[in-house]
C-alpha positions as CSV (number, residue, x, y, z in Angstrom):
1,M,131.8,-276.3,-93.8
2,L,131.4,-272.5,-93.7
3,D,133.0,-271.7,-97.0
4,F,130.6,-270.5,-99.8
5,N,130.5,-269.1,-103.3
6,P,130.0,-265.3,-103.1
7,D,128.3,-265.4,-106.5
8,D,125.5,-267.4,-105.0
9,V,124.6,-264.6,-102.5
10,I,121.5,-262.6,-103.4
11,V,121.0,-259.1,-102.0
12,Q,117.9,-256.9,-102.2
13,N,118.8,-253.6,-103.7
14,G,116.4,-251.0,-102.4
15,H,115.2,-249.1,-99.4
16,Y,112.9,-250.5,-96.8
17,I,110.0,-248.1,-96.0
18,D,106.6,-248.7,-94.4
19,G,107.2,-252.5,-94.2
20,A,108.1,-252.9,-97.9
21,L,111.0,-252.9,-100.2
22,V,111.2,-249.7,-102.3
23,L,113.2,-249.9,-105.5
24,E,112.9,-246.3,-106.6
25,S,116.1,-244.1,-106.5
26,S,117.4,-240.8,-107.8
27,D,120.7,-242.4,-108.7
28,S,122.7,-245.6,-108.1
29,L,126.2,-246.5,-107.1
30,P,128.2,-249.7,-107.8
31,V,129.1,-251.8,-104.7
32,R,132.2,-253.9,-104.7
33,R,133.3,-256.9,-102.6
34,P,136.5,-256.0,-100.6
35,S,137.9,-259.5,-101.0
36,D,138.2,-259.3,-104.8
37,N,137.1,-255.8,-105.8
38,Q,134.3,-257.2,-108.0
39,V,131.0,-255.2,-108.4
40,Y,128.2,-257.3,-107.1
41,A,125.3,-254.9,-107.0
42,D,124.2,-251.3,-107.8
43,L,123.0,-249.4,-104.7
44,A,119.9,-247.3,-104.9
45,I,120.6,-243.8,-103.6
46,A,117.9,-242.0,-101.6
47,G,117.7,-238.4,-102.4
48,P,115.9,-235.8,-100.2
49,A,112.4,-236.8,-101.4
50,M,113.0,-240.5,-100.5
51,V,114.5,-239.5,-97.2
52,D,111.4,-237.3,-96.5
53,R,109.2,-240.3,-97.4
54,A,111.0,-242.5,-94.9
55,V,111.0,-239.9,-92.1
56,A,107.3,-239.3,-92.7
57,S,106.6,-243.0,-92.5
58,S,108.5,-243.3,-89.2
59,E,106.8,-240.2,-87.8
60,R,103.4,-241.6,-88.8
61,A,104.2,-245.0,-87.2
62,F,105.3,-243.3,-84.0
63,R,102.0,-241.4,-83.8
64,T,99.5,-244.0,-84.9
65,T,100.8,-247.4,-83.9
66,S,101.0,-248.8,-80.4
67,W,104.9,-248.9,-80.5
68,A,105.3,-245.9,-78.3
69,T,101.9,-245.8,-76.5
70,G,101.2,-249.5,-75.8
71,A,102.5,-251.7,-73.0
72,P,106.3,-251.5,-73.0
73,R,106.5,-255.2,-72.3
74,D,104.8,-255.8,-75.7
75,R,107.5,-253.8,-77.3
76,A,110.1,-256.0,-75.5
77,R,108.5,-259.2,-76.8
78,I,108.8,-258.0,-80.4
79,L,112.4,-257.1,-79.9
80,R,113.1,-260.5,-78.4
81,R,111.4,-262.2,-81.3
82,W,113.5,-260.1,-83.7
83,A,116.7,-261.4,-81.9
84,D,115.4,-264.9,-82.3
85,L,114.9,-264.5,-86.0
86,I,118.3,-263.0,-86.5
87,E,119.7,-266.2,-85.0
88,A,117.4,-268.3,-87.1
89,Y,118.7,-266.7,-90.3
90,S,122.3,-266.7,-89.2
91,I,123.7,-268.4,-92.3
92,E,121.9,-266.2,-94.7
93,L,123.0,-263.0,-92.8
94,G,126.5,-264.4,-92.4
95,R,127.0,-265.0,-96.1
96,M,125.5,-261.7,-97.0
97,E,127.7,-259.9,-94.5
98,A,130.9,-261.8,-95.3
99,M,130.5,-261.4,-99.0
100,G,130.1,-257.7,-99.0
101,S,132.2,-256.6,-96.0
102,T,135.5,-257.1,-94.3
103,R,134.1,-259.7,-91.8
104,P,135.3,-263.3,-92.5
105,I,132.4,-265.8,-92.3
106,K,133.7,-267.7,-89.3
107,D,134.2,-264.5,-87.3
108,F,130.8,-263.2,-88.2
109,L,129.0,-266.4,-87.1
110,A,131.1,-266.9,-84.0
111,V,131.2,-263.3,-82.8
112,D,129.1,-260.7,-84.6
113,L,125.8,-262.5,-85.0
114,P,125.4,-263.7,-81.4
115,Y,126.6,-260.3,-80.2
116,A,123.9,-258.6,-82.3
117,A,121.1,-260.9,-81.1
118,D,122.0,-260.7,-77.4
119,C,122.4,-256.9,-77.7
120,I,118.8,-256.6,-78.9
121,R,117.7,-258.8,-76.0
122,F,119.6,-256.6,-73.6
123,F,117.9,-253.4,-74.7
124,A,114.5,-255.1,-74.9
125,E,114.7,-255.6,-71.1
126,F,114.9,-251.9,-70.6
127,A,111.6,-251.2,-72.4
128,D,109.5,-251.4,-69.3
129,K,112.0,-250.3,-66.7
130,L,112.7,-246.6,-67.5
131,G,109.5,-244.7,-67.1
132,G,110.6,-241.8,-65.0
133,E,110.5,-241.1,-61.2
134,I,108.7,-239.3,-58.5
135,A,110.4,-236.1,-57.3
136,A,110.8,-235.1,-53.7
137,T,108.4,-232.2,-53.1
138,R,106.1,-230.9,-50.4
139,T,103.5,-233.4,-49.2
140,D,100.6,-231.5,-50.8
141,M,102.3,-231.6,-54.2
142,L,103.2,-234.4,-56.6
143,G,106.3,-233.9,-58.7
144,M,107.0,-236.3,-61.6
145,V,109.8,-236.7,-64.1
146,I,108.4,-238.4,-67.1
147,S,110.6,-240.2,-69.6
148,E,109.4,-240.0,-73.2
149,P,110.8,-241.0,-76.6
150,Y,111.9,-238.3,-79.1
151,G,109.8,-239.6,-81.9
152,V,112.0,-240.2,-85.0
153,V,115.7,-241.1,-84.5
154,A,118.1,-241.1,-87.4
155,A,120.8,-243.8,-87.0
156,I,123.8,-243.8,-89.3
157,S,126.0,-246.9,-89.0
158,P,129.5,-247.5,-90.3
159,W,130.9,-250.1,-92.6
160,N,133.3,-252.0,-90.4
161,F,130.8,-254.1,-88.4
162,P,127.6,-253.5,-90.3
163,V,125.2,-255.8,-88.4
164,T,126.5,-255.2,-84.8
165,Q,126.8,-251.5,-85.3
166,S,123.3,-251.2,-86.7
167,V,121.7,-253.0,-83.8
168,T,123.8,-251.1,-81.3
169,K,122.2,-247.9,-82.6
170,V,118.8,-249.1,-83.4
171,G,118.3,-251.3,-80.3
172,P,118.2,-248.6,-77.6
173,A,116.2,-246.2,-79.7
174,L,113.5,-248.8,-80.4
175,A,113.4,-250.0,-76.8
176,A,112.8,-246.4,-75.7
177,G,109.7,-246.3,-78.0
178,N,111.2,-244.3,-80.9
179,A,110.8,-245.0,-84.6
180,V,114.1,-245.2,-86.5
181,V,115.3,-244.4,-89.9
182,L,118.6,-246.3,-90.4
183,K,121.1,-245.3,-93.1
184,P,123.9,-248.0,-93.4
185,S,127.2,-247.3,-95.1
186,E,127.1,-247.3,-98.9
187,L,130.1,-249.7,-98.7
188,T,128.2,-252.4,-96.8
189,P,124.5,-251.6,-97.2
190,F,122.5,-254.7,-97.7
191,T,122.3,-256.6,-94.3
192,A,120.4,-253.5,-92.9
193,V,117.5,-254.2,-95.2
194,R,117.4,-257.8,-94.2
195,L,117.4,-256.9,-90.5
196,A,114.5,-254.6,-91.1
197,Q,112.6,-257.3,-92.9
198,L,113.1,-259.7,-90.0
199,A,111.9,-256.9,-87.6
200,S,108.7,-256.7,-89.5
201,E,108.4,-260.5,-89.4
202,A,108.8,-260.3,-85.7
203,G,105.7,-258.1,-85.4
204,M,107.3,-254.6,-85.5
205,P,104.7,-252.2,-87.0
206,A,105.4,-250.9,-90.5
207,G,107.4,-247.7,-90.4
208,V,108.9,-248.2,-87.0
209,L,112.1,-249.3,-88.6
210,N,112.9,-247.9,-92.0
211,V,116.1,-248.1,-94.0
212,V,117.3,-245.6,-96.6
213,Q,120.3,-246.4,-98.8
214,G,122.8,-243.9,-100.1
215,T,125.9,-241.8,-99.6
216,G,126.7,-239.5,-96.7
217,P,126.8,-236.3,-98.7
218,V,123.4,-237.0,-100.3
219,T,121.3,-239.3,-98.1
220,G,123.0,-238.8,-94.8
221,D,123.0,-235.1,-95.1
222,A,119.3,-235.0,-96.0
223,L,118.5,-237.2,-93.0
224,C,120.5,-235.1,-90.6
225,R,118.9,-231.8,-91.8
226,H,115.4,-233.2,-91.7
227,P,113.3,-231.1,-89.2
228,T,111.2,-234.0,-88.1
229,V,114.2,-236.0,-86.9
230,G,114.4,-235.6,-83.2
231,K,117.7,-237.2,-82.5
232,I,120.8,-238.4,-84.4
233,S,123.1,-241.3,-83.6
234,F,126.3,-241.8,-85.7
235,T,129.5,-243.8,-85.7
236,G,132.3,-242.8,-88.1
237,S,135.1,-240.4,-88.6
238,T,135.6,-237.2,-86.5
239,R,135.4,-235.1,-89.7
240,T,132.0,-236.5,-90.6
241,G,130.8,-236.2,-87.1
242,A,131.6,-232.5,-87.2
243,A,129.7,-232.1,-90.5
244,I,126.7,-233.9,-89.0
245,M,126.7,-231.5,-86.0
246,A,126.6,-228.5,-88.4
247,A,123.9,-230.0,-90.6
248,A,121.7,-231.0,-87.7
249,A,122.0,-227.5,-86.2
250,E,120.7,-225.9,-89.4
251,S,117.2,-227.5,-89.0
252,G,117.0,-226.8,-85.2
253,V,118.7,-227.9,-82.1
254,K,118.7,-231.7,-81.6
255,P,120.7,-234.1,-79.5
256,L,123.4,-236.3,-81.0
257,T,125.3,-239.5,-80.0
258,L,128.6,-239.5,-81.9
259,E,131.2,-242.3,-81.6
260,L,134.1,-241.0,-83.7
261,G,137.7,-241.6,-84.4
262,G,140.3,-243.0,-82.1
263,K,144.1,-243.4,-81.7
264,S,144.1,-245.6,-78.7
265,P,147.2,-246.3,-76.7
266,Q,148.3,-249.7,-75.3
267,L,150.4,-248.7,-72.2
268,V,152.6,-251.7,-71.2
269,F,154.6,-251.7,-68.0
270,A,157.6,-254.0,-67.5
271,D,155.8,-256.1,-64.8
272,A,153.0,-257.1,-67.2
273,D,152.5,-260.7,-68.5
274,L,154.1,-260.2,-71.9
275,D,152.7,-263.3,-73.5
276,K,149.1,-262.3,-72.6
277,V,149.7,-258.7,-73.5
278,A,151.2,-259.6,-76.9
279,R,148.0,-261.7,-77.7
280,N,145.8,-258.8,-76.6
281,I,147.6,-256.2,-78.7
282,A,147.8,-258.4,-81.8
283,R,144.1,-259.0,-81.6
284,S,143.4,-255.3,-81.0
285,I,145.3,-254.0,-84.0
286,F,145.2,-256.9,-86.5
287,G,141.6,-258.0,-85.9
288,N,139.4,-256.9,-88.8
289,A,142.7,-255.7,-90.3
290,G,142.7,-252.8,-87.8
291,Q,139.4,-251.4,-89.1
292,V,138.1,-251.0,-85.6
293,C,137.3,-247.6,-84.0
294,V,138.9,-248.8,-80.7
295,A,141.9,-250.4,-82.4
296,G,144.9,-250.4,-80.0
297,S,147.1,-248.7,-82.6
298,R,149.8,-247.1,-80.4
299,L,152.1,-249.3,-78.4
300,I,153.6,-247.4,-75.4
301,V,155.9,-249.9,-73.8
302,A,158.5,-249.8,-71.0
303,R,162.0,-249.5,-72.6
304,S,163.4,-252.5,-70.7
305,V,160.9,-254.9,-72.3
306,A,160.2,-253.0,-75.6
307,D,162.3,-255.3,-77.9
308,E,160.9,-258.4,-76.4
309,M,157.3,-257.1,-76.6
310,I,157.6,-256.1,-80.3
311,E,159.2,-259.4,-81.1
312,R,156.3,-261.3,-79.6
313,I,153.7,-259.2,-81.4
314,A,155.6,-259.6,-84.7
315,G,155.6,-263.4,-84.2
316,L,151.9,-263.4,-83.8
317,S,151.4,-261.3,-87.0
318,D,153.2,-264.0,-89.0
319,T,150.5,-266.5,-88.2
320,L,147.7,-264.5,-89.9
321,K,146.4,-265.6,-93.2
322,A,145.0,-263.1,-95.6
323,G,142.2,-264.3,-97.9
324,P,138.6,-263.8,-99.0
325,T,135.9,-263.4,-96.4
326,W,134.0,-266.4,-97.7
327,S,136.8,-268.7,-96.8
328,S,136.9,-270.2,-93.3
329,Q,140.7,-270.3,-93.4
330,T,141.0,-266.5,-93.5
331,S,142.3,-264.8,-90.4
332,L,143.3,-261.4,-91.8
333,S,140.5,-259.4,-93.3
334,P,140.7,-257.3,-96.5
335,I,140.7,-253.5,-96.4
336,V,137.2,-252.3,-97.2
337,S,138.1,-250.5,-100.5
338,T,141.0,-249.8,-102.8
339,A,140.7,-246.1,-101.8
340,Q,141.1,-246.9,-98.2
341,L,144.0,-249.2,-99.1
342,D,145.7,-246.4,-100.9
343,R,145.2,-244.1,-97.9
344,I,146.8,-246.6,-95.4
345,D,149.7,-247.2,-97.7
346,G,150.3,-243.5,-98.2
347,M,150.3,-242.8,-94.4
348,V,152.7,-245.7,-93.7
349,R,155.1,-244.6,-96.5
350,R,155.1,-241.0,-95.4
351,T,155.8,-242.1,-91.8
352,I,158.7,-244.2,-92.9
353,Q,160.1,-241.3,-94.9
354,A,159.9,-239.2,-91.7
355,G,162.2,-241.7,-90.0
356,A,160.2,-244.6,-88.7
357,E,161.2,-248.2,-89.5
358,A,158.8,-251.0,-90.6
359,V,160.1,-254.1,-88.7
360,V,157.1,-256.0,-90.0
361,G,155.0,-255.3,-93.1
362,G,154.7,-251.8,-94.4
363,R,153.3,-252.7,-97.8
364,R,150.3,-254.2,-99.7
365,F,150.1,-257.9,-100.2
366,A,151.9,-258.6,-103.4
367,A,150.4,-262.1,-103.8
368,I,146.7,-260.9,-103.7
369,Q,146.2,-258.8,-106.8
370,D,142.5,-258.2,-106.9
371,G,141.4,-257.7,-103.3
372,A,142.4,-254.8,-101.0
373,F,144.8,-256.4,-98.5
374,Y,147.6,-254.8,-96.4
375,E,150.3,-256.6,-94.5
376,P,150.2,-256.5,-90.7
377,T,152.6,-253.6,-90.0
378,I,154.7,-252.7,-86.9
379,L,156.5,-249.3,-87.0
380,T,159.4,-248.5,-84.6
381,H,161.5,-245.3,-84.1
382,V,158.2,-243.4,-84.1
383,T,157.8,-240.0,-82.6
384,P,154.4,-238.4,-81.6
385,D,154.4,-235.9,-84.5
386,M,154.7,-238.6,-87.2
387,E,151.5,-239.1,-89.3
388,A,150.8,-242.7,-88.4
389,A,151.2,-242.0,-84.7
390,R,149.1,-238.8,-84.8
391,E,146.3,-239.7,-87.3
392,E,143.8,-242.6,-87.3
393,V,145.1,-245.1,-89.9
394,F,142.2,-247.5,-89.7
395,G,144.3,-250.4,-90.9
396,P,146.6,-253.1,-89.4
397,V,149.3,-250.6,-88.4
398,L,150.9,-250.5,-84.9
399,T,153.2,-247.7,-84.0
400,C,155.7,-248.2,-81.1
401,Q,157.2,-245.8,-78.6
402,S,159.0,-246.6,-75.4
403,F,159.3,-244.9,-72.0
404,E,161.6,-244.9,-68.9
405,D,159.2,-244.1,-66.1
406,E,155.5,-244.0,-65.3
407,E,155.3,-240.3,-65.8
408,E,156.8,-240.5,-69.3
409,G,154.5,-243.4,-70.2
410,L,151.4,-241.6,-69.2
411,S,152.5,-238.5,-71.1
412,L,153.0,-240.6,-74.3
413,A,149.7,-242.3,-73.8
414,S,147.8,-239.0,-74.0
415,H,146.7,-237.8,-77.4
416,P,146.0,-234.1,-78.4
417,I,142.9,-235.0,-80.4
418,Y,141.4,-238.4,-79.6
419,G,140.2,-240.1,-76.5
420,L,138.1,-243.1,-77.4
421,A,139.8,-246.0,-75.6
422,A,143.0,-247.2,-74.0
423,G,144.7,-250.3,-72.6
424,V,146.8,-250.5,-69.5
425,H,148.9,-253.6,-68.8
426,T,150.5,-254.1,-65.4
427,A,150.5,-256.3,-62.3
428,D,150.6,-253.2,-60.1
429,L,147.1,-252.1,-59.0
430,G,148.4,-248.7,-58.1
431,K,149.9,-248.1,-61.5
432,A,146.7,-249.3,-63.2
433,M,144.4,-247.0,-61.2
434,R,146.7,-244.0,-61.7
435,A,146.7,-244.7,-65.4
436,V,142.9,-245.1,-65.5
437,R,142.6,-241.7,-63.8
438,S,145.2,-240.0,-65.9
439,I,144.3,-241.2,-69.4
440,K,141.6,-239.1,-71.1
441,A,139.5,-241.7,-72.8
442,G,135.9,-243.0,-72.6
443,T,137.0,-246.6,-72.0
444,V,140.1,-247.9,-70.3
445,W,140.7,-251.6,-70.2
446,V,143.2,-253.0,-67.7
447,N,145.1,-256.3,-68.4
448,R,142.7,-256.9,-71.4
449,Y,141.7,-255.1,-74.5
450,G,138.4,-254.9,-76.4
451,R,134.7,-255.0,-75.7
452,T,132.9,-258.0,-74.3
453,A,129.2,-259.0,-74.3
454,D,128.8,-257.0,-71.2
455,Y,126.3,-254.7,-72.8
456,I,125.7,-252.8,-69.5
457,I,129.1,-251.1,-69.9
458,P,128.7,-247.9,-72.0
459,T,131.1,-247.0,-74.8
460,G,131.9,-243.6,-76.2
461,G,134.8,-241.1,-76.4
462,Y,136.3,-238.0,-75.0
463,N,137.4,-234.9,-76.9
464,S,137.2,-235.4,-80.7
465,S,136.3,-239.1,-80.2
466,G,132.7,-238.3,-79.7
467,I,129.7,-237.3,-77.6
468,G,127.4,-239.5,-75.6
469,K,127.4,-243.2,-75.2
470,D,126.4,-246.4,-77.0
471,L,125.5,-249.5,-75.0
472,G,124.6,-249.5,-71.3
473,R,121.7,-247.9,-69.6
474,Q,123.1,-244.6,-70.8
475,A,122.3,-245.5,-74.4
476,V,118.6,-246.0,-73.7
477,E,118.4,-242.9,-71.6
478,A,120.0,-240.9,-74.5
479,N,117.1,-241.9,-76.6
480,M,114.6,-240.4,-74.2
481,R,113.7,-236.9,-73.2
482,H,112.4,-235.9,-69.8
483,K,109.3,-233.9,-68.9
484,S,108.7,-232.4,-65.5
485,A,105.2,-232.3,-64.0
486,L,104.2,-230.6,-60.7
487,I,100.7,-231.2,-59.4
488,D,99.3,-229.1,-56.6
489,F,96.4,-230.8,-54.8
490,A,96.3,-228.7,-51.7
């Protein structure tokens, strides 16, 4: 039985620096469980002095340990042992994650944890395979392109998938030989410390992976402005990504990987398998209560099948059961906070006032008083200028628009701001490829929707949805800089 009592879960409130738990803080912040809005811990907030301590520790570990200078295969062995330990402590991590986040225990153990462990193993295999190359030059010269780590990488992870998002950012940076300072979200902070402790147990030198807790405006800002940080990786909102770019530039030019907001379309042609498409779309927008950066939140469907498509998705939404994340019966997650719940509800209400119709949902769960839960919602009669169609809702809200021909469908699928992901559903290969070429997005799925455990496929957005790539070979290369050497031995 996977069910557990959240009051039995113990978290370690502190930062993790130089291989040890640090309980000092300049301030603290109450942390609440999304499922029942109960405070379960006070979070230690790292001010600039604590951030400086963590960065200095990582910089020292980068210079003085063998992490960057030793045999890369030794680095890979430690990363693989880390992945094994994450699996060995799956129940402990699962309860900690489920208790404090939006991830139901059964979903975390079935999806998130194996994904995280195998993601680390994937990046570990790159450790001894990306050393540089020999350049084509004259025969009396030797030209080399040498790949080197940046030194200290700042990784700032979001709250919606705390463990998987943390390892997605930390894994490639560590495999490339960098030391990392990780700042998890203040809403879901504690599994990051446990991950760092397990990395130490796996043999990672002290300081190679440090964790600082705190808010974005205080801790995150100090980390991004730190002159010793060589590179920044962030997943979160477009507004915060822009603030990070500005903060980073003030302490010198440094590269960034930013996976930001999305408003991803699901383009459905009349020849698609409607049963399969309905299941894909329901999972993409109601999974984790829509709190997914690549959530397929805009249904763009051929007018001849629009009513049938919406009816099928609505039927699937009826089967979802809202409940606490520590119950194995829960299939609809809570919203991460009451503030986010208010934001979602306000956006839906204003969109309905502008002329949209909620054929399903459109309100909070009345039967669940303490937790932050929102009903699966389908909005029809939506126009592109309406708020819920234009802005990222980050909740279980699907907007619906219909089209007559391919050209209109492709036009509606485009978005003036975002370009993170898209889904295309059709039995016609020509239509599919024209859509793949036309839609401005970093990832386009055809006749499916959502990421798989194919870590080799990079993810990242176009336009205001981000810069650079997570996952894939590109993620490791983004954590390395390249030095040219030309040797004349004539």
